[in-house]
Phi, psi and omega in degrees: 000155184296326182290344181271357175296156170293163177301315179303310183297319177298314180295328176296310180301316183297325183271359186281184177271005174279149182281344172230145358289158181228214179300322185290322180292317178295327176296317178297320174297316179303313183296312181302321178295318176306311179296320179298325187285325171297317176295322177300315180304315181298314183296334177277000185241320177293147182072011183252130191298326179302326187250022182299330178294334176251008189303310187296315180304314178288339172288326174293318175306315179303316184289318179292325179293313180299315173306309178301320179301319181300311185298322184278328175295318179293331179294336180297312176283327180296327176295321175305305186296322176297315176304313184297328185288322177297313185293320179295320177294311174307326182282354182295160184287150178218045176278303181273164174298321178298315177301315186294318175301314179295319178296313182298316175302318176296323175297312179303312181301306180308317179295323177299315181292324180290349178262323176296321180303301180294334179289324173297322177297320181292326176297309179301320184293328180294328175299318184293322182296320174294323181289322178295333175293322175293319180292319181291329183279320192244348182287172176304121182302338184283345179237025182300321179301330183288322177300322174298310181303319179304317177298310184298323181294312184294326178295323182293320176297315180297311180292329178292315178297324176304320179295327174292323173300310184298317185296319180279322181291334182290348179255005180266133183283335179287101190296324183293314180302305184304311180300318182295315182293315175294321178298316175303313184297310184291336167294319180292320181293316179299315178290321179290326176300315183296310182302314182304309178297318174298320182287324178295314174299323176290318180298312179311316180295337179274351189269000000 
């Protein structure tokens, strides 16, 4: 599976002339790195006497970050599968009217999936940003900069996933579907942008 590749092998594939993995998979990786860094901050905090007052909270953050990392790691392969599904639909025969109708329906269905995958990635990245805020506020001060990097990685993943939502949603004919997904995405973006600026400044002030 693609998520089991070495870092070098994944980057080589990303840089190759193949369409996949592409930006959607990269978005998942960025978000997963952010979640992993939140986990790192938590690991440096839990079980330490100095941070006993926040131990339970940071264990909760750690569990949530690990769950988000799983979702985002899975998104790396899910984006490839979604893209392949779209390409397969476009490759269907289109000679007869029946074939054209089947092909159109398949394309629209595949585009829905290709929209849902990066939207799920964006949601998970938003979760990581919120978790990173807690890690930055309550985690071990010696690794607060890593909490800041977690925020920026997750934010990059979210914005990258957003582009994939937009590019696929733009070709979907179901306006209600498109509107609901784009609205949800933009709500996430607006909320996260404010959070990212605030967390970055708070981390910077602690350095």
